[in-house]
ZAMARGU-4260 file (C-alpha; in steps of 0.2 Angstrom, whole numbers, plus 5000, padded with zeros to 4 digits):
<rodrens>
0) 4883/5027/4895 | 4893/5018/4908 | 4910/5026/4914 | 4924/5017/4922 | 4928/5024/4940
5) 4945/5034/4940 | 4954/5040/4955 | 4964/5056/4950 | 4980/5059/4961 | 4981/5078/4959
10) 4987/5093/4969 | 4988/5095/4988 | 4977/5100/5002 | 4985/5117/5004 | 4998/5126/4994
15) 5007/5142/5001 | 5020/5151/4991 | 5028/5168/4990 | 5039/5177/5002 | 5036/5174/5020
20) 5026/5158/5016 | 5036/5148/5029 | 5028/5159/5043 | 5012/5148/5040 | 5021/5133/5047
25) 5017/5135/5065 | 4999/5138/5062 | 4998/5123/5051 | 5006/5112/5064 | 4994/5118/5077
30) 4979/5114/5065 | 4986/5096/5062 | 4988/5092/5081 | 5002/5103/5087 | 5015/5089/5089
35) 5028/5088/5075 | 5042/5077/5069 | 5052/5089/5058 | 5065/5080/5047 | 5077/5088/5035
40) 5094/5087/5026 | 5110/5092/5034 | 5109/5110/5028 | 5090/5112/5024 | 5084/5107/5041
45) 5095/5121/5048 | 5089/5133/5035 | 5071/5130/5039 | 5073/5130/5058 | 5083/5146/5058
50) 5068/5154/5049 | 5054/5147/5060 | 5062/5142/5077 | 5057/5157/5086 | 5039/5157/5080
55) 5038/5138/5084 | 5044/5142/5102 | 5032/5156/5104 | 5017/5145/5098 | 5009/5130/5107
60) 5019/5118/5096 | 5030/5104/5102 | 5042/5096/5090 | 5056/5084/5088 | 5069/5086/5074
65) 5080/5074/5065 | 5093/5075/5050 | 5091/5064/5036 | 5107/5061/5026 | 5104/5043/5020
70) 5096/5036/5004 | 5077/5037/5002 | 5073/5019/5008 | 5058/5011/5015 | 5068/5006/5030
75) 5072/5024/5034 | 5054/5028/5031 | 5048/5015/5043 | 5061/5021/5056 | 5054/5038/5055
80) 5036/5032/5056 | 5040/5022/5072 | 5049/5037/5080 | 5034/5048/5076 | 5021/5036/5083
85) 5032/5032/5099 | 5032/5050/5103 | 5014/5053/5099 | 5017/5065/5085 | 5002/5071/5076
90) 5011/5077/5060 | 5027/5075/5050 | 5036/5089/5042 | 5048/5086/5028 | 5061/5100/5024
95) 5073/5099/5009 | 5074/5090/4993 | 5069/5074/4985 | 5078/5061/4995 | 5071/5068/5012
100) 5054/5073/5006 | 5050/5056/4998 | 5057/5047/5013 | 5045/5057/5024 | 5031/5055/5012
105) 5033/5036/5013 | 5034/5037/5032 | 5017/5047/5032 | 5010/5032/5023 | 5017/5019/5036
110) 5012/5030/5051 | 4995/5036/5043 | 5000/5054/5049 | 4997/5070/5040 | 5012/5078/5031
115) 5018/5096/5028 | 5032/5098/5015 | 5044/5113/5015 | 5054/5111/4999 | 5071/5121/4998
120) 5073/5119/4980 | 5062/5116/4964 | 5073/5102/4957 | 5058/5091/4956 | 5039/5091/4960
125) 5041/5079/4974 | 5034/5091/4987 | 5016/5090/4980 | 5016/5073/4971 | 5006/5058/4977
130) 5019/5045/4975 | 5036/5042/4985 | 5050/5035/4974 | 5061/5023/4984 | 5078/5017/4982
135) 5090/5005/4991 | 5106/5009/5000 | 5116/5009/4985 | 5105/5021/4975 | 5095/5009/4964
140) 5077/5011/4962 | 5066/4999/4971 | 5047/5003/4973 | 5035/5017/4971 | 5024/5020/4987
145) 5007/5028/4982 | 5000/5040/4995 | 4983/5036/5001 | 4979/5055/5001 | 4986/5071/4995
150) 5000/5080/5003 | 4991/5090/5017 | 5001/5106/5016 | 5015/5112/5005 | 5024/5128/5010
155) 5035/5135/4996 | 5044/5150/5003 | 5053/5161/4989 | 5067/5166/5000 | 5071/5148/5006
160) 5070/5141/4988 | 5080/5156/4982 | 5095/5150/4992 | 5097/5134/4982 | 5111/5132/4970
165) 5108/5136/4952 | 5111/5118/4947 | 5096/5113/4956 | 5085/5126/4947 | 5092/5120/4931
170) 5088/5102/4935 | 5070/5106/4940 | 5067/5117/4924 | 5071/5102/4913 | 5062/5089/4924
175) 5046/5100/4921 | 5050/5103/4902 | 5050/5084/4900 | 5032/5083/4903 | 5027/5089/4885
180) 5038/5078/4874 | 5033/5063/4886 | 5015/5067/4884 | 5015/5070/4865 | 5021/5053/4859
185) 5007/5045/4849 | 4996/5060/4855 | 4995/5071/4840 | 4980/5080/4846 | 4972/5096/4840
190) 4956/5096/4851 | 4948/5087/4866 | 4939/5076/4853 | 4956/5067/4848 | 4958/5059/4865
195) 4950/5058/4882 | 4948/5073/4893 | 4961/5068/4905 | 4974/5066/4892 | 4969/5083/4884
200) 4971/5092/4901 | 4988/5083/4903 | 4994/5089/4886 | 4988/5107/4886 | 4995/5110/4903
205) 5011/5102/4898 | 5012/5114/4884 | 5010/5128/4895 | 5024/5122/4906 | 5035/5120/4891
210) 5032/5136/4884 | 5034/5146/4900 | 5050/5137/4905 | 5058/5137/4888 | 5055/5156/4887
215) 5060/5161/4904 | 5074/5148/4907 | 5089/5160/4903 | 5082/5174/4914 | 5079/5161/4928
220) 5096/5153/4927 | 5105/5169/4925 | 5096/5179/4939 | 5090/5166/4951 | 5078/5173/4964
225) 5080/5190/4956 | 5073/5183/4939 | 5057/5192/4933 | 5046/5177/4936 | 5055/5167/4949
230) 5039/5165/4960 | 5029/5159/4945 | 5043/5146/4941 | 5041/5139/4959 | 5023/5137/4956
235) 5026/5129/4939 | 5039/5117/4945 | 5032/5112/4962 | 5013/5111/4959 | 5008/5113/4940
240) 5021/5099/4935 | 5014/5087/4948 | 4996/5090/4942 | 5002/5085/4924 | 5010/5070/4932
245) 4993/5066/4941 | 4983/5067/4925 | 4996/5057/4916 | 4995/5042/4928 | 4988/5028/4918
250) 4987/5037/4902 | 4999/5026/4892 | 5011/5040/4889 | 5028/5034/4883 | 5040/5043/4895
255) 5057/5039/4888 | 5066/5054/4897 | 5061/5046/4914 | 5065/5029/4908 | 5082/5034/4904
260) 5083/5041/4922 | 5078/5024/4929 | 5090/5015/4918 | 5105/5026/4925 | 5100/5023/4943
265) 5098/5004/4941 | 5112/5000/4928 | 5124/5014/4930 | 5121/5017/4949 | 5138/5022/4955
270) 5143/5033/4941 | 5126/5042/4940 | 5126/5045/4959 | 5133/5062/4956 | 5120/5068/4944
275) 5103/5075/4949 | 5087/5068/4943 | 5083/5082/4931 | 5101/5082/4924 | 5098/5064/4919
280) 5080/5067/4913 | 5087/5081/4902 | 5098/5070/4892 | 5083/5059/4891 | 5073/5073/4884
285) 5085/5074/4869 | 5081/5055/4866 | 5063/5058/4868 | 5062/5073/4856 | 5072/5063/4843
290) 5061/5048/4845 | 5045/5059/4843 | 5053/5066/4827 | 5052/5084/4833 | 5060/5097/4821
295) 5078/5098/4823 | 5077/5117/4826 | 5066/5113/4842 | 5078/5100/4848 | 5093/5112/4846
300) 5083/5125/4856 | 5082/5113/4871 | 5100/5107/4868 | 5107/5125/4868 | 5097/5129/4884
305) 5105/5114/4892 | 5122/5119/4886 | 5119/5137/4893 | 5115/5130/4910 | 5130/5119/4910
310) 5119/5103/4910 | 5125/5085/4904 | 5122/5085/4885 | 5125/5066/4881 | 5128/5049/4889
315) 5147/5052/4891 | 5143/5067/4902 | 5132/5056/4913 | 5148/5045/4915 | 5140/5030/4905
320) 5151/5019/4895 | 5147/5021/4877 | 5154/5004/4871 | 5143/4994/4859 | 5139/4982/4872
325) 5134/4996/4884 | 5124/5005/4871 | 5115/4989/4867 | 5110/4987/4885 | 5103/5004/4886
330) 5093/5002/4870 | 5086/4985/4875 | 5081/4991/4892 | 5073/5007/4886 | 5064/4998/4873
335) 5057/4985/4885 | 5053/4997/4899 | 5044/5008/4887 | 5035/4994/4878 | 5043/4998/4861
340) 5041/4983/4850 | 5037/4988/4832 | 5051/4987/4819 | 5049/5005/4815 | 5049/5011/4833
345) 5064/5001/4837 | 5073/5009/4823 | 5068/5026/4829 | 5074/5023/4846 | 5091/5017/4840
350) 5093/5032/4830 | 5087/5043/4844 | 5100/5036/4856 | 5113/5039/4843 | 5110/5058/4845
355) 5116/5058/4863 | 5132/5047/4860
</rodrens>
């Protein structure tokens, strides 16, 4: 029997998590050549450097630092790649959230240097995913840059991540919850025999993420870093979720929740700028679940969790104009981008969108 070759983009080289994990940074920089270009957001770079500066200075590490406060663009990625190569850096270090980390991931592709990520929130799984989502200066989506290899090291320190605002935690919870409804469309599986094994791994792991986060969400949001399973949530959002995304790549899943995100960034750019990735995806989850014909009780459970966490609950909350013309645009682009063409599915999509108007 012949098999087509598949390159799975899953996981990272090393993943440290827990209290004090950031103390591994100096040793990992040394292992990767000892000369680092450390890039972070306006507050997140200071947060990380305050935790590790003394240790770095006592080690044999040499390093440069730079704040990244602009959009996540290929131009900035090339700029950082050029600086790193000009200064003979051996490793890039990205500290912060999605904009910074994806910019530096793209720079690692352009420079062919290894990369260490030090996330300071769990708003997305960007710190371990093998793709960098790029934008233009206005905030519109442009290209996705695929990494040629896994992230070399991710250092997820509980104490650093525990300082992030609850809003980022909530956004990350729903970005991860989305994996199950996005995986389940047209994949009504009861065993590995109903699909190929990669799809089955994707779905079963998405179920675990969904169950865990749905059950723990209230405690996590209410108590933050003092929540009973906060460290497990970090592992789930940063690593487990990106593994599911890796198995989903090319599986033909219908990801309406993330298609709604792309729409808002590209067609409601200015108004959506103040909303986090996971906040937009959360509204998309409600569309996805309605389209998938989930039981109303289950949709209500997700809706009520969103409400408890003060998340956007509808298109109006995302500052999207809900005039008939605007809703038609939203419907048409979601249908086209998700390859929804049958009369039955188009009717389902229209009805699903009506649930968030």
